[in-house]
C-alpha positions in Angstrom: -8.0 -10.0 9.5 -5.4 -7.9 8.1 -4.5 -6.8 4.6 -0.5 -7.2 4.3 0.1 -7.4 0.5 1.3 -3.9 -0.5 1.4 -3.3 -4.2 5.1 -3.5 -4.6 4.3 -6.9 -4.3 1.7 -7.6 -7.0 3.2 -7.3 -10.2 5.4 -10.4 -9.2 3.7 -13.1 -9.4 6.2 -15.9 -8.3 7.0 -13.6 -4.8 3.4 -13.5 -3.7 2.8 -17.2 -4.1 6.0 -17.5 -1.8 5.0 -15.1 0.5 1.6 -17.0 0.8 3.0 -20.3 1.3 5.2 -19.5 3.4 2.8 -17.5 5.6 0.5 -20.2 5.8 3.7 -23.1 6.7 5.5 -20.8 9.2 2.1 -20.4 10.8 1.2 -24.1 11.0 5.2 -25.3 11.3 7.3 -22.1 12.7 10.3 -21.0 11.1 12.9 -24.2 12.8 10.1 -27.0 11.8 9.6 -25.3 7.7 11.7 -26.5 5.0 12.4 -24.4 1.3 11.8 -27.5 -0.7 8.0 -27.4 1.4 7.6 -23.3 0.6 8.5 -24.2 -2.8 6.1 -27.5 -3.2 3.0 -25.4 -1.9 3.7 -22.6 -3.9 4.4 -24.1 -7.4 7.9 -22.3 -7.3 11.4 -23.5 -8.5 13.4 -24.8 -5.2 15.7 -22.1 -6.5 13.3 -19.3 -6.1 13.6 -18.2 -2.3 17.3 -18.1 -3.0 16.8 -15.9 -5.3 13.8 -13.1 -4.3 15.0 -13.5 -0.7 18.6 -15.1 -0.6 17.5 -17.3 1.8 14.6 -19.0 4.0 15.7 -16.5 7.0 15.1 -13.6 4.4 12.1 -14.8 3.7 10.4 -15.6 7.3 11.8 -11.8 7.8 9.7 -10.1 4.9 7.4 -12.1 6.3 6.9 -11.0 9.5 7.7 -7.7 8.5 4.9 -7.4 6.7 2.9 -9.0 9.1 4.1 -6.9 12.2 2.6 -3.8 9.4 -0.9 -5.2 8.9 -1.0 -6.1 12.4 -0.1 -2.4 13.0 -2.8 -1.2 10.3 -5.5 -3.2 11.9 -4.7 -1.9 15.3 -4.7 1.5 14.2 -7.7 1.2 12.5 -9.4 -0.2 15.7 -8.2 3.4 16.9 -9.8 5.6 14.4 -12.6 4.1 15.1 -13.3 5.2 18.1 -12.5 8.6 17.4 -14.8 11.9 18.7 -16.0 10.1 21.5 -15.4 10.2 25.3 -12.0 8.1 26.3 -14.5 5.3 27.7 -16.4 5.4 24.8 -13.2 5.4 22.6 -11.9 2.4 24.3 -15.2 0.3 24.1 -15.1 0.8 20.6 -11.2 0.2 20.5 -11.7 -2.8 22.1 -14.6 -4.3 20.1 -13.1 -3.4 16.7 -10.1 -5.4 17.6 -12.2 -8.5 19.3 -14.3 -9.1 16.2 -11.3 -9.1 14.0 -9.4 -11.5 16.5 -12.4 -13.8 17.4 -15.3 -13.3 14.3 -12.7 -15.4 12.1 -12.3 -18.7 11.8 -8.9 -19.4 11.0 -6.1 -16.7 9.9 -2.5 -18.2 9.7 -1.3 -14.5 10.4 -2.3 -14.2 13.9 -1.2 -18.0 14.3 2.1 -17.1 12.7 2.3 -13.6 15.2 0.8 -16.1 18.2 4.1 -18.5 17.0 6.5 -16.2 16.7 5.4 -14.6 20.2 5.7 -17.8 22.6 9.3 -19.3 19.9 10.8 -16.2 19.2 13.2 -16.4 15.9 15.7 -13.7 14.8 12.8 -11.7 13.2 11.2 -11.1 16.6 12.2 -7.7 17.1 10.6 -6.8 13.8 6.8 -7.8 15.7 7.8 -5.6 18.8 8.9 -2.3 16.8 6.9 -2.7 13.8 3.6 -4.7 15.2 3.3 -3.6 18.5 5.3 -0.5 19.4 3.2 2.1 17.3 -0.3 1.3 17.8 0.8 1.0 22.1 1.9 3.9 22.2 -2.2 5.1 21.1 -3.7 2.8 23.0 -1.4 3.9 26.5 -2.6 7.3 25.6 -6.2 6.7 25.5 -5.9 4.6 28.7 -4.1 8.1 30.4 -7.1 9.6 29.2 -9.1 7.3 31.2 -7.6 7.2 34.1 -5.5 10.5 34.2 -2.2 8.6 34.9 0.5 9.1 32.9 1.2 7.9 29.4 4.2 6.4 30.5 3.6 5.7 33.8 3.9 1.9 34.4 0.9 1.2 36.0 -0.6 2.9 32.4 1.8 0.6 30.7 0.3 -2.2 32.2 -3.2 -1.8 31.6 -3.0 -0.8 27.8 -1.1 -4.5 27.6 -3.8 -6.4 29.5 -6.2 -4.4 27.2 -4.5 -6.3 24.2 -4.1 -9.6 26.1 -7.4 -10.2 26.7 -8.4 -8.9 23.1 -6.0 -11.8 21.9 -6.6 -14.7 24.2 -9.3 -15.5 22.3 -6.8 -16.5 19.5 -5.6 -19.5 21.6 -8.7 -19.8 23.9 -11.2 -20.1 21.1 -10.5 -23.5 20.5 -10.4 -24.5 24.4 -13.7 -23.2 25.1 -15.1 -25.2 22.3 -14.2 -28.2 23.3 -15.3 -27.2 27.1 -18.4 -26.6 25.1 -19.2 -28.0 21.4 -22.3 -26.5 21.2 -20.6 -22.9 21.5 -21.0 -20.7 18.7 -18.9 -17.5 18.2 -21.6 -15.8 16.6 -21.7 -12.2 15.7 -23.8 -11.6 18.9 -21.7 -13.8 21.3 -18.4 -11.6 20.2 -20.1 -8.4 20.8 -20.8 -9.6 24.6 -16.8 -11.0 24.6 -15.9 -7.6 23.7 -18.7 -5.9 26.1 -17.0 -8.2 29.3 -13.6 -7.2 28.5 -14.3 -3.7 28.1 -16.6 -3.7 31.5 -13.5 -5.5 33.1 -10.5 -3.0 31.8 -12.4 0.1 32.3 -13.5 -1.1 35.7 -9.5 -1.8 36.4 -8.4 1.4 35.2 -10.8 3.2 37.2 -9.7 1.5 40.3 -6.1 2.8 39.2 -7.5 6.7 39.2 -8.9 6.5 42.3 -6.1 5.1 43.7 -4.1 8.3 42.2 -6.5 10.3 43.7 
């Protein structure tokens, strides 16, 4: 889903392996329940490698969260760019479809799991998710919602509506297993994923238009 490795990390194999291992284990167990030794074992690295490259476990975790937040923002910015050129309504529909395909259409993504865990159990690195992964693209989405509704982008109703659009898209990071448990035959085919996106877009646009009609 997210391409999080920047070129500056590519030439440092041990550091990269540590980051990959850390993402997997932090997503599975959280920050508190993951040990440095476990990360190094999974990465095939010396136990002292974390201290050498990141100072300590928290330093490694902040590095991971910072990269994930950057990748999260890039993904949402790309989704926003995908709809450029159409009406505000069409751009919002395209944005939602792009995001749902990324979030729902993948069987397993450690970074999505890590973001979800960090949101549920905030750590000292939580601010990085907000500052780097949510606010920049969130401002663009609020502006797009504003264009649909006619309300100012900084209006609390616009901000809430933009947040609800994201919430519906990301619901399926945790909601997929529930739906599959309720209906074991359910398959998240590309057609079904697009239908999810269509319904989210329809529901969102109806709510935004309702706000606009109250403002008229």
